[in-house]
All heavy atoms as TSV, in Angstrom:
chain	resi	resn	atom	element	x	y	z
A	1	MET	N	N	39.057	79.409	49.804
A	1	MET	CA	C	38.461	79.874	51.054
A	1	MET	C	C	39.552	80.002	52.121
A	1	MET	O	O	40.334	79.092	52.326
A	1	MET	CB	C	37.405	78.863	51.488
A	1	MET	CG	C	36.621	79.287	52.678
A	1	MET	SD	S	35.209	78.194	52.817
A	1	MET	CE	C	35.022	78.196	54.558
A	2	SER	N	N	39.634	81.147	52.774
A	2	SER	CA	C	40.685	81.357	53.763
A	2	SER	C	C	40.315	80.676	55.080
A	2	SER	O	O	39.145	80.511	55.413
A	2	SER	CB	C	40.925	82.839	53.977
A	2	SER	OG	O	39.768	83.422	54.518
A	3	GLN	N	N	41.369	80.315	55.811
A	3	GLN	CA	C	41.153	79.673	57.102
A	3	GLN	C	C	40.861	80.731	58.157
A	3	GLN	O	O	41.312	81.864	58.055
A	3	GLN	CB	C	42.402	78.894	57.514
A	3	GLN	CG	C	42.681	77.690	56.660
A	3	GLN	CD	C	43.935	76.976	57.136
A	3	GLN	OE1	O	44.881	77.597	57.591
A	3	GLN	NE2	N	43.928	75.663	57.017
A	4	LYS	N	N	40.121	80.339	59.176
A	4	LYS	CA	C	39.824	81.240	60.287
A	4	LYS	C	C	41.112	81.501	61.071
A	4	LYS	O	O	41.932	80.615	61.251
A	4	LYS	CB	C	38.785	80.584	61.191
A	4	LYS	CG	C	38.337	81.477	62.307
A	4	LYS	CD	C	37.248	80.811	63.115
A	4	LYS	CE	C	36.742	81.794	64.125
A	4	LYS	NZ	N	36.780	81.373	65.472
A	5	ASP	N	N	41.271	82.715	61.507
A	5	ASP	CA	C	42.446	83.074	62.297
A	5	ASP	C	C	42.412	82.286	63.613
A	5	ASP	O	O	41.407	82.331	64.327
A	5	ASP	CB	C	42.422	84.574	62.572
A	5	ASP	CG	C	43.724	85.069	63.135
A	5	ASP	OD1	O	44.129	84.587	64.218
A	5	ASP	OD2	O	44.340	85.928	62.495
A	6	PRO	N	N	43.490	81.576	63.950
A	6	PRO	CA	C	43.465	80.724	65.144
A	6	PRO	C	C	43.348	81.496	66.462
A	6	PRO	O	O	42.945	80.923	67.471
A	6	PRO	CB	C	44.785	79.964	65.071
A	6	PRO	CG	C	45.675	80.805	64.227
A	6	PRO	CD	C	44.767	81.494	63.248
A	7	CYS	N	N	43.700	82.765	66.469
A	7	CYS	CA	C	43.645	83.544	67.706
A	7	CYS	C	C	42.556	84.619	67.684
A	7	CYS	O	O	42.538	85.516	68.529
A	7	CYS	CB	C	45.016	84.167	67.984
A	7	CYS	SG	S	46.310	82.918	68.228
A	8	GLN	N	N	41.635	84.512	66.744
A	8	GLN	CA	C	40.569	85.508	66.626
A	8	GLN	C	C	39.696	85.553	67.880
A	8	GLN	O	O	39.309	86.631	68.337
A	8	GLN	CB	C	39.715	85.232	65.401
A	8	GLN	CG	C	38.649	86.288	65.186
A	8	GLN	CD	C	37.871	86.072	63.905
A	8	GLN	OE1	O	38.114	85.129	63.165
A	8	GLN	NE2	N	36.942	86.953	63.636
A	9	LYS	N	N	39.401	84.404	68.443
A	9	LYS	CA	C	38.551	84.356	69.644
A	9	LYS	C	C	39.181	85.177	70.771
A	9	LYS	O	O	38.512	85.986	71.414
A	9	LYS	CB	C	38.367	82.905	70.096
A	9	LYS	CG	C	37.534	82.763	71.353
A	9	LYS	CD	C	37.369	81.302	71.724
A	9	LYS	CE	C	36.514	81.153	72.949
A	9	LYS	NZ	N	37.257	80.982	74.181
A	10	GLN	N	N	40.485	84.985	70.998
A	10	GLN	CA	C	41.172	85.720	72.053
A	10	GLN	C	C	41.195	87.225	71.747
A	10	GLN	O	O	41.029	88.043	72.643
A	10	GLN	CB	C	42.603	85.195	72.232
A	10	GLN	CG	C	42.675	83.825	72.850
A	10	GLN	CD	C	42.457	82.691	71.865
A	10	GLN	OE1	O	42.185	82.886	70.690
A	10	GLN	NE2	N	42.580	81.466	72.358
A	11	ALA	N	N	41.401	87.572	70.476
A	11	ALA	CA	C	41.422	88.984	70.084
A	11	ALA	C	C	40.068	89.628	70.364
A	11	ALA	O	O	39.997	90.762	70.864
A	11	ALA	CB	C	41.793	89.119	68.609
A	12	CYS	N	N	38.990	88.920	70.071
A	12	CYS	CA	C	37.638	89.446	70.333
A	12	CYS	C	C	37.394	89.595	71.838
A	12	CYS	O	O	36.769	90.575	72.271
A	12	CYS	CB	C	36.589	88.537	69.708
A	12	CYS	SG	S	36.570	88.619	67.907
A	13	GLU	N	N	37.909	88.653	72.620
A	13	GLU	CA	C	37.748	88.733	74.076
A	13	GLU	C	C	38.482	89.957	74.628
A	13	GLU	O	O	37.977	90.631	75.536
A	13	GLU	CB	C	38.268	87.463	74.756
A	13	GLU	CG	C	37.422	86.231	74.489
A	13	GLU	CD	C	36.000	86.362	75.016
A	13	GLU	OE1	O	35.812	86.890	76.137
A	13	GLU	OE2	O	35.065	85.949	74.310
A	14	ILE	N	N	39.648	90.263	74.083
A	14	ILE	CA	C	40.385	91.457	74.503
A	14	ILE	C	C	39.562	92.702	74.188
A	14	ILE	O	O	39.420	93.592	75.032
A	14	ILE	CB	C	41.762	91.538	73.816
A	14	ILE	CG1	C	42.691	90.450	74.371
A	14	ILE	CG2	C	42.390	92.921	74.012
A	14	ILE	CD1	C	43.994	90.302	73.606
A	15	GLN	N	N	39.005	92.771	72.984
A	15	GLN	CA	C	38.213	93.945	72.598
A	15	GLN	C	C	37.004	94.128	73.510
A	15	GLN	O	O	36.720	95.239	73.961
A	15	GLN	CB	C	37.758	93.834	71.135
A	15	GLN	CG	C	38.877	94.029	70.152
A	15	GLN	CD	C	39.555	95.378	70.309
A	15	GLN	OE1	O	38.917	96.414	70.408
A	15	GLN	NE2	N	40.875	95.356	70.361
A	16	LYS	N	N	36.320	93.031	73.800
A	16	LYS	CA	C	35.155	93.112	74.693
A	16	LYS	C	C	35.562	93.605	76.076
A	16	LYS	O	O	34.919	94.477	76.657
A	16	LYS	CB	C	34.485	91.741	74.820
A	16	LYS	CG	C	33.605	91.388	73.663
A	16	LYS	CD	C	32.783	90.164	74.002
A	16	LYS	CE	C	33.257	88.997	73.181
A	16	LYS	NZ	N	32.582	87.746	73.427
A	17	CYS	N	N	36.648	93.043	76.594
A	17	CYS	CA	C	37.131	93.407	77.925
A	17	CYS	C	C	37.511	94.886	77.965
A	17	CYS	O	O	37.151	95.604	78.902
A	17	CYS	CB	C	38.322	92.532	78.301
A	17	CYS	SG	S	38.997	92.912	79.936
A	18	LEU	N	N	38.233	95.337	76.957
A	18	LEU	CA	C	38.648	96.739	76.920
A	18	LEU	C	C	37.441	97.677	76.873
A	18	LEU	O	O	37.408	98.697	77.571
A	18	LEU	CB	C	39.573	96.989	75.728
A	18	LEU	CG	C	40.977	96.391	75.835
A	18	LEU	CD1	C	41.704	96.493	74.501
A	18	LEU	CD2	C	41.774	97.043	76.950
A	19	GLN	N	N	36.442	97.329	76.087
A	19	GLN	CA	C	35.246	98.175	75.995
A	19	GLN	C	C	34.528	98.255	77.335
A	19	GLN	O	O	34.138	99.335	77.775
A	19	GLN	CB	C	34.311	97.640	74.914
A	19	GLN	CG	C	34.831	97.893	73.517
A	19	GLN	CD	C	33.991	97.212	72.443
A	19	GLN	OE1	O	33.122	96.401	72.727
A	19	GLN	NE2	N	34.277	97.553	71.195
A	20	VAL	N	N	34.365	97.119	77.988
A	20	VAL	CA	C	33.663	97.069	79.272
A	20	VAL	C	C	34.421	97.836	80.352
A	20	VAL	O	O	33.823	98.435	81.240
A	20	VAL	CB	C	33.453	95.590	79.701
A	20	VAL	CG1	C	33.010	95.474	81.142
A	20	VAL	CG2	C	32.448	94.915	78.793
A	21	ASN	N	N	35.756	97.837	80.249
A	21	ASN	CA	C	36.603	98.449	81.284
A	21	ASN	C	C	37.196	99.795	80.864
A	21	ASN	O	O	38.264	100.179	81.348
A	21	ASN	CB	C	37.718	97.476	81.683
A	21	ASN	CG	C	37.164	96.282	82.412
A	21	ASN	OD1	O	36.700	96.384	83.532
A	21	ASN	ND2	N	37.174	95.133	81.753
A	22	ASN	N	N	36.500	100.505	79.979
A	22	ASN	CA	C	36.933	101.838	79.545
A	22	ASN	C	C	38.392	101.856	79.067
A	22	ASN	O	O	39.137	102.790	79.351
A	22	ASN	CB	C	36.723	102.872	80.653
A	22	ASN	CG	C	35.263	103.075	80.949
A	22	ASN	OD1	O	34.445	103.155	80.041
A	22	ASN	ND2	N	34.920	103.124	82.218
A	23	TYR	N	N	38.775	100.808	78.367
A	23	TYR	CA	C	40.096	100.692	77.730
A	23	TYR	C	C	41.262	100.754	78.711
A	23	TYR	O	O	42.346	101.217	78.381
A	23	TYR	CB	C	40.233	101.720	76.593
A	23	TYR	CG	C	39.243	101.400	75.501
A	23	TYR	CD1	C	37.961	101.931	75.525
A	23	TYR	CD2	C	39.566	100.499	74.496
A	23	TYR	CE1	C	37.022	101.591	74.556
A	23	TYR	CE2	C	38.640	100.153	73.524
A	23	TYR	CZ	C	37.380	100.699	73.566
A	23	TYR	OH	O	36.460	100.340	72.611
A	24	MET	N	N	41.030	100.244	79.912
A	24	MET	CA	C	42.114	100.127	80.893
A	24	MET	C	C	42.744	98.747	80.712
A	24	MET	O	O	42.171	97.744	81.135
A	24	MET	CB	C	41.569	100.302	82.311
A	24	MET	CG	C	41.078	101.705	82.586
A	24	MET	SD	S	40.411	101.884	84.248
A	24	MET	CE	C	41.837	101.503	85.237
A	25	GLU	N	N	43.930	98.723	80.089
A	25	GLU	CA	C	44.597	97.451	79.799
A	25	GLU	C	C	44.823	96.617	81.054
A	25	GLU	O	O	44.749	95.389	81.006
A	25	GLU	CB	C	45.933	97.691	79.103
A	25	GLU	CG	C	45.794	98.016	77.652
A	25	GLU	CD	C	47.142	98.084	76.954
A	25	GLU	OE1	O	48.045	97.303	77.310
A	25	GLU	OE2	O	47.269	98.915	76.057
A	26	SER	N	N	45.108	97.259	82.162
A	26	SER	CA	C	45.399	96.531	83.400
A	26	SER	C	C	44.234	95.634	83.826
A	26	SER	O	O	44.448	94.599	84.456
A	26	SER	CB	C	45.755	97.499	84.523
A	26	SER	OG	O	44.668	98.367	84.778
A	27	LYS	N	N	43.010	96.023	83.458
A	27	LYS	CA	C	41.828	95.224	83.811
A	27	LYS	C	C	41.676	93.991	82.914
A	27	LYS	O	O	40.886	93.102	83.207
A	27	LYS	CB	C	40.559	96.071	83.686
A	27	LYS	CG	C	40.544	97.276	84.574
A	27	LYS	CD	C	39.970	96.932	85.896
A	27	LYS	CE	C	39.814	98.203	86.718
A	27	LYS	NZ	N	39.215	97.938	87.986
A	28	CYS	N	N	42.448	93.943	81.825
A	28	CYS	CA	C	42.307	92.859	80.840
A	28	CYS	C	C	43.578	92.021	80.728
A	28	CYS	O	O	43.784	91.337	79.732
A	28	CYS	CB	C	41.946	93.458	79.486
A	28	CYS	SG	S	40.414	94.418	79.537
A	29	GLU	N	N	44.415	92.067	81.741
A	29	GLU	CA	C	45.697	91.369	81.683
A	29	GLU	C	C	45.528	89.868	81.435
A	29	GLU	O	O	46.301	89.271	80.693
A	29	GLU	CB	C	46.499	91.618	82.963
A	29	GLU	CG	C	47.950	91.202	82.869
A	29	GLU	CD	C	48.718	91.864	81.733
A	29	GLU	OE1	O	48.542	93.072	81.487
A	29	GLU	OE2	O	49.481	91.145	81.062
A	30	THR	N	N	44.501	89.265	82.018
A	30	THR	CA	C	44.270	87.827	81.817
A	30	THR	C	C	44.019	87.527	80.341
A	30	THR	O	O	44.597	86.587	79.790
A	30	THR	CB	C	43.077	87.338	82.660
A	30	THR	OG1	O	43.361	87.604	84.031
A	30	THR	CG2	C	42.841	85.853	82.467
A	31	MET	N	N	43.193	88.335	79.695
A	31	MET	CA	C	42.910	88.129	78.275
A	31	MET	C	C	44.160	88.367	77.430
A	31	MET	O	O	44.395	87.660	76.455
A	31	MET	CB	C	41.802	89.075	77.792
A	31	MET	CG	C	40.415	88.614	78.104
A	31	MET	SD	S	40.117	88.843	79.846
A	31	MET	CE	C	38.421	88.473	79.968
A	32	LEU	N	N	44.947	89.368	77.795
A	32	LEU	CA	C	46.182	89.644	77.059
A	32	LEU	C	C	47.154	88.466	77.169
A	32	LEU	O	O	47.802	88.083	76.185
A	32	LEU	CB	C	46.836	90.930	77.578
A	32	LEU	CG	C	46.066	92.203	77.258
A	32	LEU	CD1	C	46.547	93.358	78.121
A	32	LEU	CD2	C	46.181	92.547	75.786
A	33	GLN	N	N	47.240	87.872	78.364
A	33	GLN	CA	C	48.107	86.694	78.546
A	33	GLN	C	C	47.606	85.525	77.699
A	33	GLN	O	O	48.408	84.796	77.107
A	33	GLN	CB	C	48.172	86.291	80.022
A	33	GLN	CG	C	48.940	87.252	80.888
A	33	GLN	CD	C	50.411	87.358	80.500
A	33	GLN	OE1	O	50.961	86.524	79.801
A	33	GLN	NE2	N	51.044	88.422	80.943
A	34	GLU	N	N	46.297	85.337	77.644
A	34	GLU	CA	C	45.725	84.267	76.822
A	34	GLU	C	C	46.064	84.475	75.347
A	34	GLU	O	O	46.369	83.537	74.620
A	34	GLU	CB	C	44.206	84.176	77.022
A	34	GLU	CG	C	43.801	83.643	78.372
A	34	GLU	CD	C	44.326	82.238	78.635
A	34	GLU	OE1	O	44.224	81.374	77.750
A	34	GLU	OE2	O	44.842	82.009	79.743
A	35	MET	N	N	46.013	85.721	74.916
A	35	MET	CA	C	46.354	86.046	73.528
A	35	MET	C	C	47.823	85.738	73.261
A	35	MET	O	O	48.171	85.152	72.236
A	35	MET	CB	C	46.046	87.521	73.258
A	35	MET	CG	C	46.302	87.937	71.845
A	35	MET	SD	S	45.076	87.214	70.737
A	35	MET	CE	C	45.533	88.018	69.221
A	36	ARG	N	N	48.690	86.140	74.190
A	36	ARG	CA	C	50.125	85.846	74.021
A	36	ARG	C	C	50.368	84.339	73.940
A	36	ARG	O	O	51.179	83.879	73.146
A	36	ARG	CB	C	50.933	86.450	75.164
A	36	ARG	CG	C	51.048	87.950	75.068
A	36	ARG	CD	C	51.939	88.524	76.175
A	36	ARG	NE	N	51.936	89.964	76.101
A	36	ARG	CZ	C	51.191	90.771	76.863
A	36	ARG	NH1	N	50.385	90.259	77.782
A	36	ARG	NH2	N	51.243	92.075	76.712
A	37	LYS	N	N	49.663	83.575	74.773
A	37	LYS	CA	C	49.810	82.106	74.743
A	37	LYS	C	C	49.369	81.561	73.391
A	37	LYS	O	O	50.027	80.694	72.816
A	37	LYS	CB	C	48.967	81.452	75.839
A	37	LYS	CG	C	49.598	81.471	77.192
A	37	LYS	CD	C	48.812	80.537	78.113
A	37	LYS	CE	C	48.487	81.223	79.400
A	37	LYS	NZ	N	47.616	80.464	80.274
A	38	CYS	N	N	48.247	82.055	72.894
A	38	CYS	CA	C	47.744	81.594	71.605
A	38	CYS	C	C	48.751	81.921	70.507
A	38	CYS	O	O	49.092	81.066	69.686
A	38	CYS	CB	C	46.394	82.240	71.294
A	38	CYS	SG	S	45.675	81.649	69.741
A	39	CYS	N	N	49.249	83.148	70.495
A	39	CYS	CA	C	50.190	83.566	69.455
A	39	CYS	C	C	51.474	82.738	69.495
A	39	CYS	O	O	52.063	82.441	68.447
A	39	CYS	CB	C	50.512	85.050	69.605
A	39	CYS	SG	S	49.090	86.115	69.241
A	40	ALA	N	N	51.898	82.352	70.688
A	40	ALA	CA	C	53.127	81.568	70.828
A	40	ALA	C	C	52.983	80.162	70.241
A	40	ALA	O	O	53.976	79.520	69.907
A	40	ALA	CB	C	53.527	81.479	72.299
A	41	GLN	N	N	51.758	79.703	70.081
A	41	GLN	CA	C	51.514	78.354	69.558
A	41	GLN	C	C	51.659	78.251	68.043
A	41	GLN	O	O	51.757	77.154	67.518
A	41	GLN	CB	C	50.101	77.885	69.917
A	41	GLN	CG	C	49.867	77.678	71.381
A	41	GLN	CD	C	48.418	77.289	71.645
A	41	GLN	OE1	O	47.705	76.848	70.756
A	41	GLN	NE2	N	47.990	77.466	72.870
A	42	TYR	N	N	51.657	79.388	67.357
A	42	TYR	CA	C	51.635	79.373	65.893
A	42	TYR	C	C	52.857	80.082	65.324
A	42	TYR	O	O	53.385	81.002	65.940
A	42	TYR	CB	C	50.352	80.052	65.387
A	42	TYR	CG	C	49.126	79.313	65.823
A	42	TYR	CD1	C	48.419	79.706	66.952
A	42	TYR	CD2	C	48.689	78.181	65.141
A	42	TYR	CE1	C	47.303	79.009	67.385
A	42	TYR	CE2	C	47.578	77.482	65.565
A	42	TYR	CZ	C	46.892	77.894	66.684
A	42	TYR	OH	O	45.799	77.198	67.121
A	43	PRO	N	N	53.271	79.678	64.121
A	43	PRO	CA	C	54.409	80.360	63.496
A	43	PRO	C	C	54.072	81.821	63.209
A	43	PRO	O	O	52.907	82.166	62.988
A	43	PRO	CB	C	54.637	79.603	62.183
A	43	PRO	CG	C	53.578	78.574	62.074
A	43	PRO	CD	C	52.716	78.615	63.292
A	44	LYS	N	N	55.092	82.655	63.240
A	44	LYS	CA	C	54.892	84.079	62.955
A	44	LYS	C	C	54.224	84.233	61.597
A	44	LYS	O	O	54.546	83.552	60.653
A	44	LYS	CB	C	56.219	84.812	62.984
A	44	LYS	CG	C	56.818	84.823	64.375
A	44	LYS	CD	C	57.809	85.919	64.547
A	44	LYS	CE	C	58.492	85.943	65.876
A	44	LYS	NZ	N	57.797	85.535	67.025
A	45	GLY	N	N	53.242	85.124	61.521
A	45	GLY	CA	C	52.532	85.362	60.281
A	45	GLY	C	C	51.305	84.483	60.090
A	45	GLY	O	O	50.492	84.726	59.212
A	46	ARG	N	N	51.116	83.462	60.911
A	46	ARG	CA	C	49.956	82.563	60.778
A	46	ARG	C	C	48.667	83.252	61.211
A	46	ARG	O	O	47.615	83.022	60.666
A	46	ARG	CB	C	50.198	81.293	61.600
A	46	ARG	CG	C	49.000	80.370	61.759
A	46	ARG	CD	C	48.576	79.747	60.437
A	46	ARG	NE	N	47.464	78.849	60.600
A	46	ARG	CZ	C	46.183	79.204	60.554
A	46	ARG	NH1	N	45.856	80.454	60.364
A	46	ARG	NH2	N	45.230	78.308	60.693
A	47	SER	N	N	48.772	84.119	62.218
A	47	SER	CA	C	47.591	84.804	62.731
A	47	SER	C	C	47.763	86.303	62.556
A	47	SER	O	O	48.671	86.898	63.127
A	47	SER	CB	C	47.405	84.483	64.220
A	47	SER	OG	O	46.463	85.366	64.789
A	48	ILE	N	N	46.896	86.917	61.768
A	48	ILE	CA	C	46.952	88.378	61.603
A	48	ILE	C	C	46.660	89.063	62.931
A	48	ILE	O	O	47.178	90.145	63.210
A	48	ILE	CB	C	45.998	88.855	60.474
A	48	ILE	CG1	C	46.266	90.321	60.124
A	48	ILE	CG2	C	44.551	88.677	60.860
A	48	ILE	CD1	C	47.541	90.564	59.403
A	49	CYS	N	N	45.857	88.436	63.762
A	49	CYS	CA	C	45.535	89.003	65.077
A	49	CYS	C	C	46.774	89.113	65.966
A	49	CYS	O	O	46.804	89.925	66.881
A	49	CYS	CB	C	44.497	88.141	65.795
A	49	CYS	SG	S	42.886	88.115	64.990
A	50	CYS	N	N	47.792	88.320	65.692
A	50	CYS	CA	C	49.001	88.307	66.524
A	50	CYS	C	C	50.050	89.305	66.074
A	50	CYS	O	O	51.075	89.449	66.737
A	50	CYS	CB	C	49.614	86.902	66.523
A	50	CYS	SG	S	48.586	85.676	67.353
A	51	SER	N	N	49.825	90.004	64.981
A	51	SER	CA	C	50.871	90.873	64.437
A	51	SER	C	C	51.363	91.902	65.456
A	51	SER	O	O	52.561	92.140	65.566
A	51	SER	CB	C	50.404	91.553	63.153
A	51	SER	OG	O	49.263	92.344	63.402
A	52	GLY	N	N	50.485	92.499	66.216
A	52	GLY	CA	C	50.896	93.472	67.234
A	52	GLY	C	C	51.679	92.826	68.357
A	52	GLY	O	O	52.627	93.408	68.882
A	53	PHE	N	N	51.315	91.610	68.723
A	53	PHE	CA	C	52.020	90.906	69.782
A	53	PHE	C	C	53.403	90.458	69.305
A	53	PHE	O	O	54.349	90.439	70.075
A	53	PHE	CB	C	51.202	89.704	70.278
A	53	PHE	CG	C	50.023	90.121	71.098
A	53	PHE	CD1	C	48.805	90.380	70.504
A	53	PHE	CD2	C	50.130	90.279	72.461
A	53	PHE	CE1	C	47.714	90.784	71.252
A	53	PHE	CE2	C	49.051	90.689	73.229
A	53	PHE	CZ	C	47.837	90.941	72.619
A	54	GLU	N	N	53.509	90.110	68.025
A	54	GLU	CA	C	54.815	89.735	67.468
A	54	GLU	C	C	55.739	90.949	67.466
A	54	GLU	O	O	56.911	90.834	67.813
A	54	GLU	CB	C	54.647	89.171	66.058
A	54	GLU	CG	C	53.955	87.823	66.053
A	54	GLU	CD	C	53.485	87.374	64.685
A	54	GLU	OE1	O	53.688	88.105	63.694
A	54	GLU	OE2	O	52.894	86.277	64.612
A	55	LYS	N	N	55.195	92.119	67.120
A	55	LYS	CA	C	55.993	93.344	67.135
A	55	LYS	C	C	56.422	93.662	68.572
A	55	LYS	O	O	57.568	94.030	68.824
A	55	LYS	CB	C	55.189	94.510	66.551
A	55	LYS	CG	C	55.962	95.793	66.524
A	55	LYS	CD	C	55.148	96.923	65.946
A	55	LYS	CE	C	55.975	98.197	65.967
A	55	LYS	NZ	N	55.200	99.360	65.720
A	56	GLU	N	N	55.503	93.500	69.509
A	56	GLU	CA	C	55.801	93.739	70.923
A	56	GLU	C	C	56.953	92.839	71.376
A	56	GLU	O	O	57.866	93.278	72.064
A	56	GLU	CB	C	54.549	93.450	71.751
A	56	GLU	CG	C	54.739	93.550	73.245
A	56	GLU	CD	C	53.500	93.081	73.991
A	56	GLU	OE1	O	53.383	91.868	74.229
A	56	GLU	OE2	O	52.653	93.917	74.321
A	57	GLU	N	N	56.913	91.585	70.967
A	57	GLU	CA	C	57.953	90.625	71.344
A	57	GLU	C	C	59.302	91.027	70.746
A	57	GLU	O	O	60.333	90.965	71.416
A	57	GLU	CB	C	57.565	89.215	70.891
A	57	GLU	CG	C	58.519	88.147	71.346
A	57	GLU	CD	C	58.624	87.993	72.856
A	57	GLU	OE1	O	57.641	88.259	73.563
A	57	GLU	OE2	O	59.708	87.624	73.334
A	58	ARG	N	N	59.312	91.449	69.477
A	58	ARG	CA	C	60.561	91.895	68.845
A	58	ARG	C	C	61.133	93.098	69.578
A	58	ARG	O	O	62.335	93.171	69.818
A	58	ARG	CB	C	60.329	92.246	67.372
A	58	ARG	CG	C	60.173	91.043	66.473
A	58	ARG	CD	C	60.248	91.428	65.006
A	58	ARG	NE	N	59.300	92.463	64.598
A	58	ARG	CZ	C	58.064	92.244	64.190
A	58	ARG	NH1	N	57.603	91.009	64.129
A	58	ARG	NH2	N	57.283	93.236	63.825
A	59	GLU	N	N	60.265	94.046	69.949
A	59	GLU	CA	C	60.720	95.236	70.676
A	59	GLU	C	C	61.290	94.844	72.038
A	59	GLU	O	O	62.305	95.381	72.469
A	59	GLU	CB	C	59.573	96.234	70.854
A	59	GLU	CG	C	59.119	96.875	69.560
A	59	GLU	CD	C	60.194	97.734	68.934
A	59	GLU	OE1	O	60.885	98.474	69.664
A	59	GLU	OE2	O	60.354	97.661	67.703
A	60	ARG	N	N	60.628	93.920	72.715
A	60	ARG	CA	C	61.090	93.466	74.027
A	60	ARG	C	C	62.469	92.808	73.903
A	60	ARG	O	O	63.364	93.065	74.707
A	60	ARG	CB	C	60.086	92.482	74.627
A	60	ARG	CG	C	60.388	92.154	76.074
A	60	ARG	CD	C	59.387	91.200	76.692
A	60	ARG	NE	N	58.033	91.729	76.625
A	60	ARG	CZ	C	56.981	91.044	76.209
A	60	ARG	NH1	N	57.094	89.803	75.834
A	60	ARG	NH2	N	55.790	91.581	76.179
A	61	GLU	N	N	62.638	91.975	72.882
A	61	GLU	CA	C	63.931	91.328	72.662
A	61	GLU	C	C	65.013	92.346	72.344
A	61	GLU	O	O	66.124	92.255	72.841
A	61	GLU	CB	C	63.827	90.299	71.527
A	61	GLU	CG	C	63.128	89.024	71.934
A	61	GLU	CD	C	63.806	88.295	73.083
A	61	GLU	OE1	O	65.038	88.116	73.053
A	61	GLU	OE2	O	63.094	87.912	74.037
A	62	LYS	N	N	64.673	93.323	71.528
A	62	LYS	CA	C	65.637	94.360	71.160
A	62	LYS	C	C	66.071	95.128	72.410
A	62	LYS	O	O	67.249	95.376	72.625
A	62	LYS	CB	C	65.028	95.315	70.135
A	62	LYS	CG	C	66.056	96.274	69.556
A	62	LYS	CD	C	65.458	97.387	68.718
A	62	LYS	CE	C	64.547	96.946	67.620
A	62	LYS	NZ	N	64.065	98.066	66.792
A	63	PHE	N	N	65.116	95.485	73.257
A	63	PHE	CA	C	65.421	96.218	74.480
A	63	PHE	C	C	66.282	95.373	75.406
A	63	PHE	O	O	67.246	95.841	75.974
A	63	PHE	CB	C	64.132	96.641	75.191
A	63	PHE	CG	C	64.394	97.352	76.487
A	63	PHE	CD1	C	64.832	98.673	76.489
A	63	PHE	CD2	C	64.228	96.709	77.692
A	63	PHE	CE1	C	65.092	99.335	77.684
A	63	PHE	CE2	C	64.490	97.351	78.891
A	63	PHE	CZ	C	64.923	98.668	78.891
A	64	LYS	N	N	65.939	94.109	75.549
A	64	LYS	CA	C	66.673	93.193	76.417
A	64	LYS	C	C	68.127	93.085	75.957
A	64	LYS	O	O	69.054	93.186	76.750
A	64	LYS	CB	C	66.008	91.814	76.402
A	64	LYS	CG	C	66.696	90.783	77.252
A	64	LYS	CD	C	65.969	89.462	77.137
A	64	LYS	CE	C	66.838	88.333	77.629
A	64	LYS	NZ	N	66.265	87.039	77.337
A	65	VAL	N	N	68.307	92.916	74.663
A	65	VAL	CA	C	69.653	92.768	74.117
A	65	VAL	C	C	70.452	94.054	74.297
A	65	VAL	O	O	71.588	94.022	74.755
A	65	VAL	CB	C	69.587	92.367	72.620
A	65	VAL	CG1	C	70.940	92.478	71.959
A	65	VAL	CG2	C	69.057	90.946	72.488
A	66	THR	N	N	69.863	95.204	73.972
A	66	THR	CA	C	70.605	96.461	74.084
A	66	THR	C	C	70.865	96.824	75.540
A	66	THR	O	O	71.886	97.413	75.855
A	66	THR	CB	C	69.886	97.623	73.368
A	66	THR	OG1	O	68.576	97.747	73.891
A	66	THR	CG2	C	69.843	97.408	71.879
A	67	SER	N	N	69.975	96.457	76.450
A	67	SER	CA	C	70.196	96.770	77.860
A	67	SER	C	C	71.295	95.898	78.456
A	67	SER	O	O	71.889	96.243	79.461
A	67	SER	CB	C	68.903	96.618	78.672
A	67	SER	OG	O	68.516	95.270	78.743
A	68	GLU	N	N	71.590	94.770	77.814
A	68	GLU	CA	C	72.681	93.903	78.264
A	68	GLU	C	C	74.005	94.293	77.616
A	68	GLU	O	O	75.013	93.672	77.863
A	68	GLU	CB	C	72.367	92.437	77.931
A	68	GLU	CG	C	71.204	91.890	78.722
A	68	GLU	CD	C	70.779	90.500	78.265
A	68	GLU	OE1	O	71.300	90.023	77.233
A	68	GLU	OE2	O	69.927	89.907	78.931
A	69	GLY	N	N	73.976	95.340	76.780
A	69	GLY	CA	C	75.195	95.795	76.133
A	69	GLY	C	C	75.596	94.991	74.915
A	69	GLY	O	O	76.682	95.143	74.385
A	70	ILE	N	N	74.738	94.122	74.457
A	70	ILE	CA	C	74.993	93.317	73.269
A	70	ILE	C	C	74.288	93.966	72.100
A	70	ILE	O	O	73.087	94.237	72.179
A	70	ILE	CB	C	74.478	91.861	73.453
A	70	ILE	CG1	C	75.087	91.252	74.702
A	70	ILE	CG2	C	74.763	91.033	72.205
A	70	ILE	CD1	C	74.400	89.984	75.141
A	71	PRO	N	N	74.990	94.258	71.024
A	71	PRO	CA	C	74.311	94.899	69.889
A	71	PRO	C	C	73.261	93.982	69.289
A	71	PRO	O	O	73.438	92.764	69.234
A	71	PRO	CB	C	75.437	95.194	68.897
A	71	PRO	CG	C	76.543	94.294	69.295
A	71	PRO	CD	C	76.378	93.982	70.761
A	72	PRO	N	N	72.139	94.549	68.828
A	72	PRO	CA	C	71.094	93.722	68.225
A	72	PRO	C	C	71.564	93.169	66.879
A	72	PRO	O	O	72.428	93.745	66.228
A	72	PRO	CB	C	69.935	94.697	68.031
A	72	PRO	CG	C	70.553	96.041	68.025
A	72	PRO	CD	C	71.797	95.949	68.862
A	73	PRO	N	N	71.017	92.021	66.475
A	73	PRO	CA	C	71.401	91.443	65.188
A	73	PRO	C	C	70.935	92.342	64.038
A	73	PRO	O	O	69.955	93.078	64.200
A	73	PRO	CB	C	70.659	90.106	65.158
A	73	PRO	CG	C	69.544	90.257	66.119
A	73	PRO	CD	C	69.995	91.255	67.145
A	74	PRO	N	N	71.650	92.310	62.917
A	74	PRO	CA	C	71.231	93.131	61.775
A	74	PRO	C	C	69.856	92.712	61.287
A	74	PRO	O	O	69.501	91.547	61.314
A	74	PRO	CB	C	72.297	92.888	60.719
A	74	PRO	CG	C	73.022	91.656	61.157
A	74	PRO	CD	C	72.791	91.476	62.624
A	75	GLN	N	N	69.088	93.696	60.809
A	75	GLN	CA	C	67.727	93.415	60.338
A	75	GLN	C	C	67.703	93.025	58.900
A	75	GLN	O	O	68.287	93.475	58.053
A	75	GLN	CB	C	66.850	94.636	60.554
A	75	GLN	CG	C	66.813	95.054	61.982
A	75	GLN	CD	C	65.624	94.480	62.739
A	75	GLN	OE1	O	64.636	94.084	62.159
A	75	GLN	NE2	N	65.721	94.422	64.028
């Protein structure tokens, strides 16, 4: 039996908020922050709901590193 995704509740709250607010992310920033906090509590890959946030974080790090003139680490 698989375990429940630890961040599923936050993911559902984001979906509800987006639907109510005609998919305007700016109206759901609080829920998005809660999701990021939840994802940060667990190792990468533990929550399937966090996969998009993990990718977002990798992209942010890549941009930060390249904007500082430091080459990104090999993949």
